[in-house]
C-alpha positions as a Markdown table, in Angstrom:
| # | Residue | x | y | z |
|---|---|---|---|---|
| 1 | Met | 37.9 | -28.2 | -1.6 |
| 2 | Ala | 34.4 | -28.9 | -0.1 |
| 3 | Asn | 33.8 | -30.8 | 3.0 |
| 4 | Ala | 30.4 | -32.0 | 4.3 |
| 5 | Leu | 29.6 | -30.6 | 7.7 |
| 6 | Gly | 26.3 | -32.4 | 7.9 |
| 7 | Tyr | 23.0 | -33.3 | 6.2 |
| 8 | Val | 19.5 | -31.8 | 6.5 |
| 9 | Ser | 16.1 | -32.6 | 5.1 |
| 10 | Glu | 13.5 | -30.1 | 4.0 |
| 11 | Thr | 10.6 | -29.3 | 6.4 |
| 12 | Lys | 7.6 | -26.9 | 6.1 |
| 13 | Ser | 9.6 | -24.2 | 7.9 |
| 14 | Gly | 13.1 | -24.8 | 6.5 |
| 15 | Phe | 15.4 | -27.7 | 7.1 |
| 16 | Glu | 16.3 | -30.2 | 9.9 |
| 17 | Gly | 19.2 | -32.6 | 10.4 |
| 18 | Thr | 22.6 | -33.0 | 12.0 |
| 19 | Leu | 25.7 | -30.8 | 12.1 |
| 20 | Ala | 28.6 | -33.3 | 12.3 |
| 21 | Met | 32.1 | -32.1 | 12.6 |
| 22 | Met | 35.3 | -33.7 | 14.1 |
| 23 | Asn | 34.7 | -32.2 | 17.5 |
| 24 | Leu | 31.0 | -31.5 | 17.5 |
| 25 | Ser | 27.8 | -33.4 | 16.6 |
| 26 | Ala | 24.4 | -31.7 | 17.2 |
| 27 | Ala | 20.9 | -31.6 | 15.9 |
| 28 | Ile | 20.4 | -28.6 | 13.7 |
| 29 | Arg | 17.3 | -26.6 | 12.5 |
| 30 | Ile | 17.4 | -24.0 | 9.8 |
| 31 | Glu | 14.2 | -22.1 | 10.0 |
| 32 | Lys | 12.8 | -19.3 | 7.8 |
| 33 | Asn | 13.2 | -16.0 | 9.5 |
| 34 | Ala | 9.6 | -14.8 | 10.1 |
| 35 | Glu | 11.0 | -11.5 | 11.6 |
| 36 | Lys | 13.0 | -10.4 | 8.6 |
| 37 | Thr | 12.3 | -6.7 | 8.0 |
| 38 | Glu | 15.4 | -5.6 | 6.1 |
| 39 | Asp | 17.5 | -6.9 | 3.1 |
| 40 | Gly | 20.6 | -7.4 | 5.3 |
| 41 | His | 18.7 | -9.6 | 7.8 |
| 42 | Pro | 19.1 | -13.4 | 7.3 |
| 43 | Asp | 16.4 | -15.3 | 5.4 |
| 44 | Tyr | 17.0 | -18.2 | 7.8 |
| 45 | Arg | 18.0 | -18.6 | 11.5 |
| 46 | Ile | 20.1 | -21.6 | 12.5 |
| 47 | Tyr | 19.5 | -23.4 | 15.8 |
| 48 | Ala | 21.4 | -26.3 | 17.3 |
| 49 | Gly | 21.2 | -28.8 | 20.1 |
| 50 | Glu | 18.5 | -29.7 | 22.6 |
| 51 | Thr | 18.4 | -26.1 | 23.9 |
| 52 | Ser | 17.9 | -24.7 | 20.4 |
| 53 | Thr | 20.8 | -22.3 | 20.7 |
| 54 | Glu | 20.9 | -19.8 | 17.8 |
| 55 | Ile | 24.3 | -20.4 | 16.1 |
| 56 | Gly | 23.9 | -18.5 | 12.8 |
| 57 | Gly | 22.0 | -17.4 | 9.8 |
| 58 | Gly | 21.3 | -18.2 | 6.2 |
| 59 | Trp | 20.9 | -15.9 | 3.2 |
| 60 | Met | 19.3 | -16.7 | -0.2 |
| 61 | Arg | 21.8 | -16.3 | -3.0 |
| 62 | Lys | 21.8 | -16.9 | -6.8 |
| 63 | Ser | 24.7 | -18.9 | -8.4 |
| 64 | Lys | 26.5 | -16.8 | -11.0 |
| 65 | Ala | 27.4 | -19.9 | -13.0 |
| 66 | Ser | 24.0 | -21.8 | -13.0 |
| 67 | Gly | 21.5 | -19.1 | -12.0 |
| 68 | Arg | 20.1 | -21.4 | -9.4 |
| 69 | Asp | 19.1 | -20.2 | -5.9 |
| 70 | Tyr | 20.9 | -21.6 | -2.9 |
| 71 | Val | 21.3 | -20.9 | 0.8 |
| 72 | Ser | 24.6 | -19.4 | 2.1 |
| 73 | Leu | 25.2 | -20.2 | 5.8 |
| 74 | Thr | 27.3 | -18.5 | 8.5 |
| 75 | Leu | 27.8 | -20.4 | 11.7 |
| 76 | Ala | 29.4 | -19.1 | 14.9 |
| 77 | Asp | 29.5 | -20.6 | 18.4 |
| 78 | Pro | 32.3 | -21.2 | 21.0 |
| 79 | Gln | 31.9 | -24.9 | 20.6 |
| 80 | Ile | 32.5 | -24.6 | 16.8 |
| 81 | Gly | 35.8 | -22.6 | 17.4 |
| 82 | Pro | 37.1 | -19.1 | 17.5 |
| 83 | Arg | 36.2 | -18.3 | 13.9 |
| 84 | Arg | 32.9 | -18.2 | 11.9 |
| 85 | Ile | 32.3 | -21.1 | 9.5 |
| 86 | Phe | 30.9 | -20.3 | 6.1 |
| 87 | Ala | 28.9 | -23.0 | 4.2 |
| 88 | Asn | 26.3 | -23.6 | 1.5 |
| 89 | Leu | 23.3 | -25.9 | 1.4 |
| 90 | Ala | 23.4 | -28.1 | -1.7 |
| 91 | Pro | 20.9 | -30.7 | -2.9 |
| 92 | Val | 22.0 | -34.3 | -2.6 |
| 93 | Lys | 21.8 | -35.9 | -6.1 |
| 94 | Gly | 19.1 | -38.6 | -6.2 |
| 95 | Lys | 17.7 | -37.7 | -2.7 |
| 96 | Lys | 14.7 | -35.4 | -3.1 |
| 97 | Gly | 14.4 | -32.9 | -0.2 |
| 98 | Arg | 17.8 | -33.9 | 1.2 |
| 99 | His | 20.7 | -31.3 | 1.4 |
| 100 | Val | 24.3 | -31.4 | 2.4 |
| 101 | Ile | 26.0 | -28.6 | 4.4 |
| 102 | Leu | 29.2 | -27.9 | 2.5 |
| 103 | Trp | 32.0 | -26.0 | 4.1 |
| 104 | Asn | 33.1 | -22.9 | 2.1 |
| 105 | Ala | 36.7 | -22.1 | 3.0 |
| 106 | Arg | 37.3 | -18.3 | 2.9 |
| 107 | Asp | 41.0 | -18.4 | 3.5 |
């Protein structure tokens, strides 16, 4: 089961849009990590709200089924809840440059 947690649009430095969950709605920016120095570091940093609080990271992955690249996201913040949220960015069909943040249940 996949649930949309929000939508973002491509920018020069990554993506911008809205994280919209039942108990939380916030502006979100997913920016390329200019400080990445090791493979384990995230390719993207995720910031939310007016204060640009860092709430997670994103890693480039390749789909085993299609061979396409995608961004795997991990979100964590007390306002989100006690557990991390895992999600993926997926293109929205027919909307160039628009992506949906899809919840990826790990349980």
